[in-house]
Every structure is written in C-alpha cells, then in structure tokens.
C-alpha positions in Angstrom: -23.1 45.4 -15.4 -26.8 45.6 -16.2 -28.3 43.6 -19.1 -31.4 44.1 -21.2 -34.0 41.3 -20.9 -36.3 40.6 -23.8 -38.2 37.3 -24.0 -41.1 36.3 -26.2 -43.8 33.6 -25.9 -45.8 32.6 -28.9 -49.5 31.9 -28.2 -51.4 29.5 -30.4 -54.8 29.0 -28.7 -57.5 31.1 -27.2 -57.3 29.1 -24.0 -53.6 29.8 -23.7 -54.3 33.5 -24.4 -56.9 33.5 -21.6 -54.3 32.0 -19.2 -51.7 34.6 -20.0 -54.2 37.4 -19.5 -55.3 35.9 -16.2 -51.6 36.0 -15.0 -51.0 39.5 -16.4 -54.0 41.3 -14.8 -53.9 39.1 -11.7 -57.2 37.3 -12.2 -55.6 34.4 -10.4 -53.5 34.2 -7.3 -49.7 34.5 -8.0 -47.7 32.9 -5.3 -44.6 35.2 -5.6 -46.6 38.4 -6.0 -47.1 41.0 -3.3 -50.9 41.6 -3.0 -50.4 45.0 -1.5 -48.6 46.4 -4.6 -50.6 47.6 -7.5 -49.4 47.0 -11.1 -49.7 49.7 -13.8 -51.3 49.6 -17.2 -48.9 51.5 -19.5 -50.8 50.8 -22.8 -54.4 50.4 -22.0 -56.6 48.1 -24.1 -59.2 49.8 -26.3 -62.6 50.2 -24.4 -61.1 48.0 -21.7 -61.8 44.9 -23.8 -60.4 41.5 -22.9 -57.4 40.1 -24.8 -59.4 37.5 -26.8 -61.8 40.2 -28.1 -58.9 42.5 -28.9 -57.0 39.8 -30.8 -60.1 38.7 -32.7 -60.8 42.3 -33.7 -57.2 42.9 -34.8 -57.2 39.7 -36.9 -60.5 40.5 -38.5 -62.2 38.1 -40.9 -59.1 36.4 -42.3 -58.9 32.6 -41.9 -56.8 31.4 -39.0 -54.7 28.3 -39.6 -55.0 25.5 -36.9 -51.3 26.0 -35.9 -51.1 29.7 -36.3 -49.6 32.0 -33.7 -52.5 34.3 -32.8 -50.6 36.5 -30.3 -47.1 37.1 -28.9 -46.4 38.0 -25.3 -43.2 40.0 -24.6 -41.5 40.2 -21.3 -39.2 43.2 -21.1 -37.0 44.1 -18.2 -33.4 44.6 -17.1 -31.0 43.2 -14.5 -32.1 44.0 -10.9 -29.0 46.1 -10.5 -30.4 48.7 -12.9 -33.6 49.2 -10.9 -31.9 49.1 -7.4 -28.2 49.9 -7.9 -27.5 50.3 -4.2 -29.4 47.3 -3.0 -29.7 44.8 -5.9 -30.5 41.9 -3.6 -33.5 43.7 -2.0 -36.3 42.0 -4.0 -39.4 44.1 -4.6 -37.7 47.5 -4.3 -36.7 49.9 -7.1 -35.5 53.5 -7.8 -38.6 55.3 -9.1 -36.6 57.7 -11.4 -34.8 54.8 -13.0 -38.1 52.9 -13.3 -39.8 55.8 -15.0 -36.9 56.2 -17.5 -37.0 52.5 -18.3 -40.8 52.5 -18.8 -40.7 55.6 -21.0 -38.0 54.0 -23.2 -40.0 50.7 -23.5 -43.2 52.5 -24.4 -41.5 54.5 -27.1 -39.8 51.3 -28.5 -43.0 49.4 -28.6 -44.7 52.2 -30.5 -41.8 52.7 -32.9 -41.2 49.0 -33.6 -44.7 47.5 -33.5 -47.2 50.4 -33.7 -50.8 49.4 -33.5 -49.9 45.7 -33.4 -49.5 46.2 -29.6 -52.9 45.7 -27.9 -52.0 46.1 -24.3 -48.9 46.4 -22.0 -48.7 46.3 -18.2 -45.9 47.1 -15.8 -45.6 44.6 -13.0 -44.2 46.0 -9.7 -45.6 43.3 -7.4 -42.8 40.7 -8.0 -39.1 40.6 -7.4 -37.9 42.9 -10.2 -40.0 45.3 -12.2 -40.9 44.0 -15.7 -43.3 44.7 -18.5 -45.7 42.3 -20.2 -46.7 43.5 -23.7 -49.1 41.6 -26.1 -49.0 42.0 -29.8 -50.8 40.5 -32.7 -48.2 39.3 -35.3 -49.5 40.9 -38.5 -47.1 41.3 -41.4 -46.8 44.5 -43.5 -49.9 43.4 -45.5 -52.0 42.9 -42.4 -51.9 39.1 -42.6 -51.4 36.9 -39.5 -47.8 35.9 -40.0 -45.7 35.4 -36.9 -42.9 33.8 -39.0 -42.3 37.1 -40.8 -41.6 38.8 -37.5 -40.0 36.1 -35.3 -39.5 33.2 -37.7 -35.7 32.6 -37.5 -32.6 33.2 -35.5 -31.7 36.4 -37.4 -35.1 37.8 -36.6 -34.6 37.1 -32.9 -31.1 38.7 -33.0 -32.7 41.8 -34.6 -35.3 41.8 -31.8 -32.6 41.7 -29.1 -30.5 44.3 -30.9 -33.4 46.6 -31.3 -34.6 46.5 -27.7 -31.0 46.8 -26.3 -30.5 49.9 -28.5 -33.7 51.4 -27.1 -32.5 51.2 -23.5 -28.7 51.7 -24.1 -28.9 55.3 -23.1 -29.9 54.1 -19.6 -26.6 52.2 -19.2 -28.3 48.9 -20.0 -26.3 46.5 -22.2 -27.3 43.8 -24.7 -26.6 40.2 -23.7 -24.0 38.3 -25.7 -25.2 37.0 -29.1 -25.9 33.3 -29.0 -26.0 32.9 -25.2 -28.5 30.5 -23.7 -30.2 33.3 -21.7 -31.1 35.1 -24.9 -33.5 32.3 -25.9 -35.0 31.6 -22.4 -38.8 31.5 -22.7 -41.1 33.4 -20.4 -42.5 30.2 -18.9 -39.0 29.1 -17.9 -38.4 32.5 -16.3 -41.5 32.1 -14.1 -40.8 28.5 -13.4 -37.6 29.7 -11.8 -39.3 32.4 -9.8 -42.1 30.2 -8.5 -40.2 27.1 -7.6 -40.1 26.1 -3.9 -36.3 26.4 -3.6 -33.3 27.3 -5.7 -30.2 25.1 -5.8 -27.2 26.6 -7.5 -25.3 23.8 -9.2 -22.2 25.5 -10.5 -20.9 22.4 -12.3 -24.0 22.3 -14.5 -24.6 26.0 -14.7 -21.3 27.4 -15.7 -20.9 27.7 -19.5 -18.0 26.0 -21.2 -15.2 28.4 -22.5 -15.2 28.8 -26.2 -12.1 28.6 -28.4 -10.2 31.9 -28.5 -12.7 33.5 -26.1 -11.4 36.4 -24.1 -11.5 36.4 -20.3 -13.9 39.5 -20.3 -16.2 37.8 -22.7 -16.4 34.6 -20.7 -16.9 36.7 -17.5 -19.9 38.4 -19.1 -21.4 35.1 -20.1 -21.0 33.7 -16.6 -22.7 36.8 -15.1 -25.6 36.5 -17.5 -26.1 32.8 -16.8 -25.8 33.0 -13.0 -27.6 36.4 -12.4 -31.2 35.1 -12.8 -30.6 32.2 -10.4 -28.8 34.4 -7.9 -31.7 36.9 -8.0 -34.2 34.1 -7.2 -32.0 32.9 -4.3 -31.7 36.4 -2.9 -35.4 36.9 -3.2 -36.2 33.6 -1.4 -33.7 34.5 1.4 -35.4 37.9 1.8 -38.8 36.3 1.8 -37.6 33.9 4.5 -36.3 36.8 6.6 -39.6 38.6 6.2 -41.7 35.6 7.2 -39.5 35.0 10.2 -39.9 38.6 11.3 -43.7 38.3 10.7 -43.8 35.2 12.9 -41.9 37.0 15.7 -44.3 39.9 15.5 -47.4 37.6 15.6 -46.0 35.8 18.6 -45.5 39.1 20.4 -49.1 40.1 19.5 -50.4 36.8 20.7 -48.5 37.2 24.0 -49.9 40.7 24.6 -53.4 39.6 23.7 -53.2 36.8 26.2 -52.0 39.2 28.9 -54.9 41.5 28.1 -57.4 38.7 28.3 -56.1 37.6 31.7 -56.3 41.2 32.9 -59.9 41.6 31.7 -60.8 38.2 33.2 -59.5 39.4 36.6 -61.4 42.7 36.4 -64.6 40.9 35.5 -64.2 38.6 38.4 -63.7 41.6 40.7 -66.9 43.2 39.4 -68.9 40.0 40.1 -67.6 39.8 43.6 -68.4 43.4 44.5 -71.9 43.3 42.8 -71.2 46.3 40.6 -72.2 44.2 37.6 -75.8 44.8 38.5 -75.6 48.4 37.6 -73.5 48.0 34.4 -74.5 47.5 30.8 -71.6 45.2 29.8 -71.2 44.8 26.0 -71.9 41.4 24.5 -68.7 39.9 23.1 -69.1 38.5 19.6 -66.7 35.7 18.7 -64.8 36.4 15.5 -65.7 33.9 12.8 -63.0 31.7 11.3 -63.7 31.5 7.6 -62.9 28.5 5.3 -59.2 28.3 4.3 -58.4 29.8 0.8 -57.3 27.3 -1.8 -55.7 29.2 -4.9 -55.3 25.8 -6.5 -59.1 25.1 -6.6 -60.1 28.7 -7.6 -59.5 28.0 -11.4 -62.1 25.1 -11.3 -64.6 27.3 -9.4 -64.0 30.2 -11.8 -64.6 28.0 -14.8 -67.8 26.6 -13.3 -69.2 30.0 -12.6 -68.3 31.5 -16.0 -68.9 28.5 -18.2 -72.0 26.8 -16.6 -73.5 29.7 -14.6 -72.5 32.3 -17.2 -71.4 34.9 -14.6 -68.9 37.4 -16.2 -65.3 36.8 -15.4 -64.7 40.5 -14.6 -67.4 40.4 -11.8 -65.9 37.2 -10.4 -62.4 38.8 -10.5 -63.7 41.8 -8.5 -65.3 39.7 -5.8 -62.3 37.4 -5.6 -59.9 40.4 -5.2 -62.1 41.6 -2.3 -62.1 38.1 -0.8 -65.9 38.0 -1.0 -65.7 34.9 -3.2 -63.0 32.2 -3.3 -62.4 28.5 -3.3 -61.7 26.4 -0.2 -59.6 23.3 0.2 -62.6 21.1 -0.2 -63.5 22.4 -3.7 -66.4 24.6 -2.5 -67.2 28.0 -3.8 -67.1 30.3 -0.7 -69.5 33.3 -0.7 -68.6 35.4 2.4 -71.5 36.8 4.4 -71.2 40.2 6.2 -73.2 42.4 8.5 -74.2 45.9 7.3 -70.8 47.2 8.6 -69.1 44.9 6.1 -67.6 42.7 8.9 -67.4 39.0 8.0 -70.0 36.9 9.8 -69.7 33.6 8.0 -70.1 32.1 4.5 -72.3 30.1 2.1 -70.6 27.0 0.7 -71.6 25.6 -2.7 -70.2 22.6 -4.6 -70.5 22.7 -8.4 -72.0 19.2 -8.4 -74.8 20.2 -5.9 -77.0 22.0 -8.4 -78.7 25.0 -6.6 -77.9 23.7 -3.1 -76.1 26.0 -0.6 -74.9 25.2 2.9 -73.7 27.5 5.7 -70.1 27.3 7.0 -70.0 26.1 10.5 -70.3 28.9 13.0 -71.8 31.4 10.6 -74.1 34.0 12.2 -77.4 33.8 10.3 -79.1 36.5 12.4 -76.8 39.4 11.6 -75.0 38.5 8.4 -75.9 38.2 4.7 -74.2 37.9 1.3 -74.8 41.3 -0.1 -73.5 43.5 -2.9 -74.1 47.2 -3.7 -74.1 48.3 -7.4 -74.5 51.7 -9.0 -74.4 55.2 -7.6 -71.6 56.9 -5.9 -70.0 55.7 -2.7 -71.3 58.6 -0.6 -74.9 58.3 -1.9 -77.5 56.5 0.2 -78.8 53.2 -0.9 -82.2 53.7 -2.6 -83.3 50.2 -3.3 -82.8 46.6 -2.0 -83.5 43.5 -4.0 -83.9 40.3 -1.9 -82.9 37.1 -3.6 -82.6 33.5 -2.5 -78.9 32.6 -3.1 -75.5 34.1 -4.0 -75.7 32.9 -7.6 -79.1 34.4 -8.0 -77.7 37.7 -6.7 -74.8 37.7 -9.2 -77.2 36.7 -12.0 -79.6 39.5 -11.2 -76.7 42.0 -11.0 -75.7 41.1 -14.5 -79.3 41.1 -15.9 -80.0 44.6 -14.4 -76.8 46.2 -15.6 -76.2 49.1 -15.9 -77.5 50.4 -12.6 -78.9 53.9 -12.5 -79.4 54.1 -8.8 -77.5 52.7 -5.8 -78.9 49.2 -5.3 -78.2 46.5 -2.7 -78.6 42.8 -3.6 -79.2 40.9 -0.4 -79.4 37.1 -0.1 -81.7 36.1 2.7 -83.2 32.8 3.9 -83.7 33.5 7.6 -83.5 36.8 9.5 -83.6 40.2 7.8 -82.2 43.7 8.6 -85.7 44.9 9.2 -84.9 48.5 10.3 -82.6 49.0 7.4 -85.2 47.8 4.9 -88.0 50.0 6.5 -86.0 53.1 5.7 -85.4 52.4 2.0 -87.5 54.0 -0.7 -87.9 50.6 -2.4 -87.5 47.0 -1.5 -88.1 44.3 -4.1 -88.6 40.6 -3.1 -87.2 38.8 -6.2 -87.6 35.1 -5.3 -90.1 32.3 -5.9 -92.9 31.3 -3.5 -90.9 28.4 -2.0 -88.1 30.7 -0.8 -90.5 33.5 0.1 -92.2 31.3 2.6 -88.9 31.1 4.6 -88.6 34.8 5.2 -92.3 36.0 4.9 -92.8 36.3 8.7 -89.7 38.5 9.0 -90.6 41.0 6.3 -91.7 44.4 7.5 -95.3 45.4 6.6 -94.5 48.7 4.9 -95.7 50.1 1.6 -92.2 50.3 0.1 -92.1 46.5 -0.5 -92.9 45.0 -3.9 -93.2 41.3 -4.7 -92.3 39.6 -7.9 -93.8 36.3 -9.0 -90.7 34.4 -10.2 -91.4 31.3 -12.2 -87.9 30.8 -13.7 -84.9 31.6 -11.5 -82.6 34.4 -12.4 -79.6 32.3 -13.3 -81.7 30.4 -15.9 -82.7 33.7 -17.3 -79.1 34.9 -17.4 -78.1 31.7 -19.3 -80.8 32.5 -21.8 -80.2 36.2 -22.2 -76.6 36.7 -21.0 -75.8 40.3 -21.4 -79.2 41.8 -22.0 -80.6 44.1 -19.5 -83.6 42.7 -17.6 -86.4 45.3 -17.8 -88.8 43.7 -15.4 -87.4 45.4 -12.3 -86.8 48.8 -14.0 -83.5 49.4 -12.2 
C-alpha cells in the first residue's frame, strides 16, 4: 500500500522563515542530499524574490501580531513504494512517469485549494524520496493574516489530509488512518529522522497498541504507516553504507594504479638520466596539486551571517560562490576564498577570520605567482573579457561587483597583491586599478606600462561604500 504524506510547519518569525528558505533552495549544505542532483521549482516566486519579501508583500500593510503565523510550509509526498514500485528500498531513485503524475496532481491541488496564497513550491529530488515543499501565506477569505481559520483545530487538519488524499487518489495513493500519530508528525521531526546518524528500530516502543473492536486489517495498516518511515531511513542508510564502501574500494584501486604509474615514471626518468638523453629533452615542470582547507558546513552559517550582516554582501551572490566551492568555511572558522589560475584550476586560498577586520592570510602552499581570486561578471560565456578591475582583497572584489551591477560588458574582478597575469592584462581593452595607494605600492612594479590602464584614487574602500549605498550602482567606473 502507498500512503499520502501531507505535513505542515507553522512559521512565526522572519528568522525561522529564512532558515526554511535556506533549506529549501539549498543555500546551506544538507547532509543527506545528493549534490549532483538538481531540484525543480514547480511554482516559481514572482520576480525571483526571496521568501521574506514575498510574504511581506502578500501580507501588505496590516499589523502583524507578535505571535502570528506569518507563513506555513507544507511537505507533500507519498510512500516510497509509489515512486519506485519495483525497488522501494533504492533510496534516491524514482519512476519518472509516476513522479510527473504526482507533481501535476499536487500543483493542481495547490492551485485549487490555496490559489494565490501559495508563493513558491519546489520539488526535491536530491534526497531519499521525492517530495514537495510549498510555502503559503495563511490569509483568510477577507485577506487577513489568520492561520487559525485555515489550520486552527483538529477538524481543519482532518480536512487538509482528506483534501490532499483525494487529489492523489487516482494515482493509487491512499489516505492515512484518521487520528494516527503519523498524521500529525511535523516536518522538523521528519527531517530529524532522515538526518540522524543511525536508526534503531525499537519494535516494543514503535508498535501502536490495538484499539478496542479494531479489525486486523485496520491494525495492519496502522503498523505499516508507523513503521514505514523508519524502515525507509534504515534502508537509505544501508544503501549509503554500500555506496560508500564501493567508493572506498574504487579509491583504493585508483591509488594503487597511481602508485604503479609513479614508480614506472620514476624508473623511466632514471633511465633517461643514465643515458644522458635528458640533455636534449624539454621535460615538463610538474606542479604539485594544492590541498585546500577542509570544508566545514557547520561553520558556514556563521561566515554567511558575517558577510551578509556586517559586510552587506548579498546572500544570493554568496550562495552562488558557495555552490561553486569558491567560497566556504573551514574547520577553524575562517572564510576561505579559493584562488585560481586563468584556466580556473585551484592554486590556493585566502583565509579571513571575521574578527580580523580587513586582514587576509594565504593558506599554506598557495601559489601566489600563478593564482588569484577572480570573478567574471556580465556578458555571455563565449564573449571575450573586455575589462579587468584590480582590487586588493576578496571582500573588496565582491563589494565592487555589487556596486557596479548590472554589468553591461564582460568584466573580470581580480584580487592581486603580488604577481599579475601581465600578458593577459596587456591584451584587454581596459584595465582599472581600483585600490588605494598603500596596496598599489605592492603591485606597481608588476603592472604593464600600456595605455589601457586607468588608476583610481580610492580614499574610502569599496566595502565601506557598499555598506553606505548597498544596492545602488556605483557610477564612478562606468561599467
């Protein structure tokens, strides 16, 4: 049997709403999510606005009580057996046709039942079983914020479950039993079960007590409904264990083959030296691969808050850089800004502690001769870069990116305090040195003497200007 799953979570603060959004759109690392799988937006937010803005616009000017529910998150899904009937224990897989039918039914139900109260909905495919997160603003029929009118008592919750189950009944998905514990399980408990380190099935405490005059079939259905979520978690964890063990085996095989190849190359090089052939060969220089600082998802939230709240860098820009592993937090609480060569290969990293003001350090082993923290904004991917802006630190680069938005031409922001990609800069139509005299003195001798270079006299750093102006375009550079 396959059961409908409909859970709700009431959201009473803007901070709580931001946290739910961060989970839904993967602005933070999710331990049980597959990073290689892309989720799907099935009801897109208007103008791509964030949830806080959408909720505020929907509520309008009406006064919000201190304990009011400002938004409701719904989690909508079905038993794993519906999505993968032939392999229900294979977490992460699904039948596309069945998934499409389910998604279509949910979208129609959301529109029919809640109309424009729904402000966004996303289909998650990167976890164990497909499910949908939908956010609504609980407005009553008069447009007033009134969650109690929609979800205020047990009868209302029964109606919600009945309505959702009826919407997916044609797919062979059944409603759970009225009054069962699973019906009232909250989203946070669902995720606590998924994310826990291990799952222990304690039958004595899990099995429900038979009710007077309850039929065997009814009791069987209640047992299935109670045990199924826990069995799904156990099966998922067992599959993850098998996958990790297989990955370890493959890595060991790769390491063994690499060592064999190294020994072979060492023997060949020794032979070349003995015979003197090396005098006529241009042997390539081997560049040791940099080992970057270890990611710490636990510390990222603190770094993200520091960069958004104190430095005023937009969260969307940080999310993009974090997804591309160009910016993250390490185990020591540093913000890590990854440096790359012009082929986009990692060469090292800048390290920055929130308590260190404007001070940056280089990660041990970073190649300062051939690597820089750089970003390209504007233009199309195939267009050539037309302008480079040289700045003194990663935070200065991000600040200037925001101040100069939107970018009409393809522009590279390049952080430099030592060597420069001179030949690359010589061939650009425009190079702007956007740093103060103190930092300029560090790179002045490396700058090419070409007419395409323009110097700006910077008295207040770009991040200070961003904090003062925030989202206004900075007209000084004319980009």
